[in-house]
N, C-alpha and C positions, 0 to 999 in steps of 0.2 A: 876233797871228794864231793859231799853233798849229793842228795837225791831230789830230782822235780819231776811231779806229777801233773797232769793237766788232762781236764775232761772240758768239752764243748759240746754240747747235747744238740743235736738237731730233732731228735722224737721227744715231743712233749711229753709223751706218758711214760718218760724214763726221769722227768725233772724231779720227783719226790723221791728218786733212789740217789741222788747226784752225791748227796754227802757220804752215805754209803758205801758206794764204790769207789770214790776218792779217798774215803779212810784206807780200805783194803789197799789201793795202790799205795798210799803213803806209810802203812806197816811195813809193807814189803819193800820198801827202800830206806829201813832202818839201819842197815850195818853201814849206809854209803852216810848218815848223819845221824849221831844217836844223841849230841848234846840238845838239842831244841827243835823244835817242829813247828809251823804254821800254815792256814789255811786260809784263803780268799774264796767266798762263796759270793755270788751274783743270785740273790735269790728274790722275791717279790720287792717292787718298789714300795714305798710308804705313803701310797695314794696322793702324790703330790707333795710330800713333806720329804724333808733331808734326814740323812742317818749319820752319826757321828757315832763311831765305833771306838770306847776308849777305854784305857787299861790301868790299873794301878795294883804297887806292888802289897798298898793296904786297903783293898776293896771293901771291908766292912765300914771302915770309918770314912773313906772316899766317897762311896756310894750312897750312904744314908743322909738322905734329904737332900741330894745333889739335884734333881727333876726341880725340885720347887725353887731351890736358890738361883740355877740356871734361868727359869721360868720369869722370876722374879728380875734378873738381872737383864734378861732381853724383852720383858715385858710381851712374853710370849706364850703359846701353849707348848712344855714341853714333857713327854713321858718318857721313861727309863725302863728297859730289860735287863737285868744283871744276870750274867751269867760265868761265875766263878770270879775270875779277877780281871772278868772283862764286861762292859755295858754297853747297851746298843740305847743312843739317844736319839729321838725323834723330834723334829722340830720344823718351823716353818722353812720351806725354801727359801735361799740366798741369808738365812741368817748364820750360816757355817763359821765365817771368819769372825762375826761378832761373836759367836759361841766359843769359839778357839780362845781368843781374847778372855773373855768373861772366866773361861776354864783354868787360866794361868793365874788368875787372882783368886777364885773360888776354892781351888784344888794345885797348888803348886805340885810338880812333879807327876802328878797324871798325864799318861802319852794317849795323843790321839792314833789309834791306829790305822783308821780310815774315816773317808768321808764320801758322801755320793747319795743317787738315789736307789742303788741298789745293792753296792758291794759291803760286805760285814770281813773284816779280818780278826783273826784269833791266833794267838801264837804266845809259845811260854817256852822256859827252858825245860828239858826232860825228852824220855824217850817219847816217838811220834805215837804209837797206844796208848799212854796215858796222856799226851796233851788231847789226842781227839777225845776221850773218855770225859776228861775234863769240862770240856766245849760241848759235849753231846752232838760230835759233828757227824756222826752217822743220823742224826734224826732231820738234818737239814735239807730242804730242797734248792732247787736252781734250776738254771739255764747252761749255766759253765762255772769252774773254779779252778783252783790251784794250788798245788800244795808244795811244800819244801822241808826236808829233813837236813839239818847243819852239820858239817863237820868242822867248827871254828878253827882256821888257820892265821886268821890275820887280825882277829880281835878277840878279846874273852866271850865267855859263855854265857851272854846276858839274854834277857828278854827285848831288850833293844837292838841287840845285835842279831837276832833272828828276822827270818824271811817268811813272808811277802813283807815289801816294801810299798808303801801308797805315798806319794807325791804330788797327786792330782786329783780331780773329783771323779771316782769310781775307775781309777786307775791302779794297777798294781802290777810288781814285778817280782820273780824270783830268778836267780842266777846260780849258776854251777861255772866257777873258773876264778879270775883275778885280774884286775884292771889295773894298768902301771900308771896311766895317767889323772886317775881319779882326783887327787889332790888339787891339781890345776884347776881340772874340771869343775871341781866342788866351788873353788872360788871366782869363776867366772860364772856359775849359774848363781850364786847367792848375789852376785851384784846385777844380775838381771830378777833378781826378787822371786828366784824359786826357792821353795822352803827346804833347807835338808839340817836335818836335827842329830844326825849320828854321824860316825866316823867310818862307817862302815862303806866300803865300793860299793856295793849294790844299790844303796841307796842313790848313789851318785849317777849310775845308771838308769835309775827310775828317773830321776830328777830331768836328766838331758833327755829322755822321751816325752815327759810332761811339757817340757819347755817348747820341744819341738811342735809339740801337738799345741800348745798354746800360740805360737805363731802360724797355724794354720795347715801343718803338716797331718796327712791322715796316719794311721796307725802303721800300714804298710813304709810310709815314707820315711817316719819316724824310726824306724827299723833299719832301713836302707842307710838313713842319715849315720847309724849307730856304726855302721862297717867303716867309715871313713874318720870319723871323730872320736870313734873309742880305741885305746891302744890297750892290748892283754891277751886273753884267751877266755872266752865266756859261750855261755849257751843262755839264752835270754827266754823266759818264758811268759808272755804279757796278756794282761786282761784288762777289757775297757768295759764299760757297761754293755755295748752288746757285739765287744768283737774277741778275738782269740789269736795271739802270734806268736811264732816261734822265729829265732834267729841265732845262728853258730857264727863264729869268728872264723876269717880264711883258711885258718888251720884246721879247726875243729877236732883238738884233741880230746875233749871232753865227750862223755859218750852219749847218744840220744838214739830215741826210736820212736817212731810214729804209726798209728794205726789209725784208718778211716772205713766206714761202714756207712749206710744210709741211716745209721741212728746217733753217730757220736764221731768226733773226731778226739784221738788220745795222744797223750804223751806221755815218755817215761824215759828216764836214764837209763833202765835197763827194760828188755821185753818182759822181764819176769813180771815187772809192774801192771801188766797188761792181761796176764794171762786168765782172768778170771771176767772177764768184761765179756756180755754178752755176745755171741757172734765172731769172738774174735779168730774163731776158725775161717772165717769166710772173708776177713778184713785183708784191705789192703796195706800193709804193713812195709814200712822202708825205713832206711836212715837219712834224717835231713842233710840236703848236701851243706858243702860249708859258703858261707859267703851267701844265704840262698834267703829270702823271707817269706815265710808260708805266715797266711792270715786268713781267718773265717770270721764272718759276720752273720747276725740274725737280720 
């Protein structure tokens, strides 16, 4: 099953309400995925600095003194903002890979959820409403965001297996469906140097798009490539620093609905996820076509 929601804001006056609107949409999809949930928020950039969102199963011990230890390891200024089991580390741009290596030494077992200028990813096991409460998602603003409620069918119910997945700077992906060639593609992408850390097929989909864009493709071109190179059935909703994209496989058996107004573009696995959005009664509402790429960017 699984439920997907996404919101791309055209109207800047709505940006302070992004987290609130996404939370309502996510909670509506609870019965499509009650075991875990996650959300990616594209908020304000860090004034020329990079952000790493990290997660730990033992946050009190893991985050205590982490900023100082990482600052020493990088010989750079590092700040930390702790939110439940996650923390957002801000550091000089260009230090992200060095920081990842240092974190592996300083805090073994800590997971990097996302990296980039604007993206922050929060995900955990539990009902979507409870996950959103833990991270105060309602209080988050931003230009666009993506959420996912998971019903695990191919792997265990874990934080690692929850969506969204991020395999490139300011990139993320959520997925409803199943890929049949993910094992072979995982091996190929790892040989190409793309980081893949879980056994979840969705992370392979995210890594594929990262690889395509690293090799010069636009988001739209990468999504077009997925229709040729990925086997299985899937609905992808993808975020980049300034963009938002959707694609369904050629059979398109997984439900999906979109709405667009002068203020936003919205995605939901079902229309009921969209009913509380402002102006929805006047929106253009449609079911995305099979094997068709849709994307918007600021």
